[in-house]
N, C-alpha and C positions, 0 to 999 in steps of 0.2 A: 503494500498501501505504498501512497504518499507520504511522506511526513513532510510537512509545512515550515517554514522556518522561520522565525522573528515572533512579531507580531503577525503574521497571516493565518487567516483561515480557509480550510477547505469545505465546499458548497458544492449539495445537491440540488440544482434550480429542479423547484417544482415545475413540471411541464405538464401545463393548463390548456386544454381545447379552446378556442376563443368563436364561439359564433355572431349571428350581427342578429337585431330585430326578429328577422323575417326567418330564421335560421341557419341562413348560408356559416360554412364552416370555414374560419379564413384560412391559407396559405402563411404560410411560416414565416414567409418575411413581411408577409402585411402585418405579423399580430408585434401584441407590444412588449416586450421584454420584459419578464416577469420578474417579481422584487423579494420573491421568497426562498427559503430553501434551507434544507436541514443541513446542521453542520455533522460534516464527515471527518476532520479531525483539526487540530489546532495545536499552535507553534507551542514556544515557550512561553513566549510574552515577548515585550517589548524591552528596551533597557535604557532609561535613560542618562540623563544627561552627567548624573553623578554615579552611572553604575548601581545603581540599583534596579534589581529585574521586578517588573509589574505585571503580577500572570494575565491571560486572555480572560473577560470577564463571560465568557461564554464557553460551553463544554459541549461535549459531543452529543449527538443526538438530540442538542436544543432545534428550535425551530426560529428564523430569527429573518430578518426584512431587512435587506440592503441596498446603498445608495443606485440610483439612476445610473447606467452605463457602466459601471466600478466592476474592478478586476478582470483576470486575465479568462478565458477559457480555456482548457486545457482535455485532453481525450486519453484516458487509458485504460487498457485492461478491457473496450469497448466501450466505455460508459464515461459522459461527459462529466464534465466539474466547474466548479469557480472558483478559482483562487482570489479571494479578495484578501485587503487591509482591515488590522482589526476596526479601524478608527471607519471603514468604511457601513459598518453593522451601525444599525441606526437604532432597533427594538429585537428583543423577541418576543416573540409569539406564544403567549399561555392559555 
């Protein structure tokens, strides 16, 4: 499995099928990028200027919301993931 470095987090992005009011399914290119996903792996945290390590605020299994257009999409072992920085995660969905 992938192990993120620093304050990075690996997410499995939620896949939602979008339909118009009339019931027409939109092509993937026409869909808006989802902004929520499940945390798959968490880095060790970020290091402050004074050398103190701050652990990540999320843990594996959390469902989170992240900023639109953030992160880097990667494909690993046949699955697609999104690697985002901890600062790009804006909420934990409970």
